[in-house]
C-alpha positions in Angstrom: 6.3 37.0 3.0 4.0 34.7 0.9 4.0 30.9 2.0 4.1 27.9 -0.4 0.5 27.4 -0.3 -0.3 31.3 -1.1 2.0 31.2 -4.0 0.8 27.9 -5.2 -2.7 28.2 -4.5 -3.9 27.8 -8.3 -1.7 25.0 -8.8 -2.9 23.2 -5.3 -6.7 23.8 -6.0 -6.6 22.3 -9.2 -4.8 19.0 -7.6 -7.7 19.0 -5.4 -10.4 19.0 -7.7 -8.3 16.4 -9.5 -8.2 14.3 -6.4 -11.8 14.6 -5.9 -12.6 13.6 -9.5 -9.8 10.5 -8.8 -12.1 9.2 -6.1 -15.5 10.0 -7.8 -16.4 13.1 -5.8 -17.3 16.9 -7.2 -17.2 18.3 -4.0 -15.1 18.5 -0.5 -18.1 17.6 1.2 -18.4 14.0 0.1 -16.0 13.1 2.7 -16.9 9.2 2.3 -15.6 9.1 -1.0 -11.9 7.9 -0.9 -11.8 4.1 -0.3 -11.8 3.0 3.8 -10.0 0.3 5.3 -10.2 -1.3 8.8 -6.9 -2.4 10.3 -6.5 -4.7 13.3 -3.6 -5.6 15.8 -0.8 -7.8 14.3 -0.5 -11.1 15.8 2.5 -13.6 15.7 4.0 -16.5 17.5 5.6 -15.7 20.6 8.6 -17.7 19.6 9.5 -15.2 17.2 11.7 -12.7 19.3 11.1 -8.8 18.4 11.4 -5.6 19.6 8.0 -4.3 18.4 5.9 -3.1 21.4 3.4 -6.2 22.1 1.4 -7.9 24.9 1.7 -11.8 25.4 -1.7 -13.9 24.6 -0.8 -17.4 25.3 1.5 -18.8 22.7 1.0 -15.8 20.7 1.9 -11.9 20.9 -0.2 -9.1 19.8 1.1 -5.8 18.6 -0.5 -2.3 17.3 1.0 -1.6 14.2 -0.7 1.5 12.8 -2.3 1.9 9.4 0.6 3.6 8.0 3.1 1.3 9.2 0.8 -1.9 7.5 0.6 0.3 4.2 4.2 1.1 4.2 5.1 -2.6 4.7 2.4 -3.8 1.7 3.8 -1.1 -0.6 7.4 -2.4 -0.4 6.9 -6.1 0.6 8.0 -7.2 -2.9 11.4 -5.9 -2.4 14.5 -8.3 -1.4 15.8 -5.4 0.1 14.7 -2.0 1.2 16.5 1.5 2.0 13.7 3.3 4.6 14.1 6.6 5.9 11.8 7.4 9.0 10.7 10.8 9.5 9.8 11.0 13.1 11.3 7.7 13.8 11.4 8.2 17.8 13.2 4.7 19.2 12.3 2.9 15.5 9.3 1.0 16.1 8.5 0.9 12.5 12.2 -0.6 12.0 10.9 -3.4 14.3 7.7 -4.0 12.6 9.5 -4.5 9.4 12.0 -7.0 10.6 9.0 -8.7 12.4 7.3 -9.0 9.2 10.2 -9.9 7.1 12.9 -11.3 9.1 14.9 -12.9 6.3 14.9 -9.4 4.4 17.7 -6.9 4.3 16.5 -3.7 5.5 18.9 -0.5 5.5 17.3 1.9 8.0 17.9 5.6 8.8 15.8 8.1 10.8 15.1 11.7 11.0 14.3 13.1 14.6 14.9 16.2 16.7 15.5 14.3 19.8 17.0 10.7 18.9 15.6 7.8 21.3 18.1 5.2 20.4 21.5 4.9 18.8 20.6 1.5 17.1 20.3 3.2 13.4 21.8 6.3 12.2 19.4 9.5 13.3 19.7 12.7 11.3 18.3 16.3 12.9 16.3 17.3 9.7 15.7 16.1 6.3 18.2 18.6 5.0 21.0 17.0 6.8 20.3 13.7 5.1 22.1 14.8 2.0 21.6 12.4 -1.1 20.0 8.9 -0.1 18.2 7.3 -3.3 15.6 5.5 -0.7 13.1 3.1 -1.5 10.7 4.2 1.1 10.5 7.4 3.0 7.8 6.9 6.0 6.2 10.2 7.6 3.7 9.0 10.1 1.5 11.8 11.9 4.2 14.4 11.7 2.5 16.9 9.3 -0.2 18.0 11.6 2.6 19.2 13.7 3.3 22.1 11.5 2.0 24.6 9.1 1.5 23.6 5.7 3.8 25.6 4.0 6.6 24.0 6.4 5.7 20.4 5.8 5.6 21.5 2.0 9.0 23.0 1.7 11.2 21.2 4.4 9.6 18.0 4.3 7.8 17.1 0.9 10.2 19.1 -1.4 13.4 17.3 0.0 11.7 13.7 0.5 10.7 13.9 -3.3 14.4 14.1 -4.2 15.5 12.0 -1.7 13.4 8.7 -3.3 14.8 6.6 -6.0 13.3 5.7 -9.2 10.4 3.3 -8.4 10.7 4.5 -4.5 7.4 5.4 -2.5 6.7 8.0 0.1 3.9 7.2 2.9 2.4 9.8 4.8 -0.1 9.4 7.7 -2.4 11.9 9.3 -5.4 12.0 11.8 -8.6 12.8 9.8 -9.9 16.0 10.8 -13.5 15.1 9.4 -13.6 12.5 12.1 -14.8 14.2 15.5 -12.6 11.9 17.4 -9.5 12.4 15.2 -9.2 16.3 16.5 -7.1 14.7 19.5 -6.4 16.7 22.7 -2.9 17.2 21.7 -1.7 20.8 22.1 1.5 20.1 19.6 -1.2 19.7 16.5 -0.5 23.0 14.5 -2.7 22.1 11.4 -5.0 19.2 10.4 -5.4 18.1 6.8 -8.6 16.7 5.2 -7.9 14.1 2.6 -8.6 16.3 -0.6 -5.8 19.0 1.0 -3.4 16.3 1.5 -3.5 14.9 -1.8 -3.4 18.2 -3.5 0.2 18.9 -1.5 1.7 15.5 -2.3 0.2 15.7 -6.0 2.5 19.1 -6.3 5.6 16.7 -5.8 4.7 13.4 -7.2 3.1 12.4 -10.1 1.0 9.6 -8.8 -0.9 9.9 -5.5 -3.6 7.3 -3.6 -5.4 8.4 -0.2 -7.2 5.8 1.9 -9.4 6.5 4.8 -8.0 4.3 8.0 -9.6 2.9 11.1 -7.7 1.2 13.7 -9.9 -1.4 15.6 -7.4 -2.3 18.5 -9.8 -3.7 21.1 -13.0 -5.0 21.7 -14.7 -2.0 22.5 -13.8 -0.3 18.8 -14.7 -3.4 17.4 -18.3 -3.9 18.9 -19.1 -0.3 18.5 -18.1 0.1 14.7 -21.3 -0.6 12.9 -22.6 2.0 15.3 -19.9 4.5 14.6 -20.4 3.9 10.9 -24.3 4.4 10.9 -24.0 7.8 13.0 -21.2 9.1 10.6 -23.7 8.9 7.9 -26.6 10.9 9.5 -24.1 13.5 11.0 -22.2 14.1 7.8 -18.8 13.2 9.8 -16.3 10.4 8.7 -15.9 7.2 11.0 -12.4 6.6 9.7 -10.2 8.4 12.2 -7.3 8.4 9.8 -5.8 9.1 6.1 -2.8 7.6 4.8 -1.3 8.8 1.3 0.9 6.8 -0.8 3.1 8.7 -3.3 5.0 7.5 -6.3 7.0 9.3 -8.9 9.1 12.4 -7.7 8.5 15.6 -9.7 11.3 17.9 -10.3 9.4 21.3 -8.9 
């Protein structure tokens, strides 16, 4: 049986080339073409109660909000209320992060997970079981690499595009396979997605896709080693950014 990527290879190749041109690249070996951005821990005053994982630093707390969380919050920060579907939600740390950043905002939160870790909000076993939703934000952080691209396209991206309301946004975060340290020692990783292939898959289902390369500086060693890592990556033709986050808008009918 021919899968999604085989059937739609010509379109995906065209979208990959479109993505290259969009960031000023001609070839896939121009791995540093998309914009890069460093992310740092989130800090807040300790008298603000939050379930978000954190450590105490005197009167402050610090929490490790990943790049995709921060990008997703920024993409919807202007909305007075937001309806969120978190795919691969686990215990809902993204929900806690949104509440931490905007405690006065109305957040309607739903999750998708095969092994729910909480009953604090509705959790569905699959995207197909969500039905209709009209979500402002669909958040998918580090789930695509746990499945083949055919599965990710047909069982995740296609229904997600149908669940977004007009003006909604989908955030997809994956490890960057062009960074050596991102080929993590995780036996559950099935397929990796270079930024140009992630762009092509998303572009098939959305009219507007942007991609950024991300690097999370969560400790002193990573901060101090950053200049060396950036220099070495140039000469070794690798990427110093360990993640990729895509922002997709404008669902297409496919």
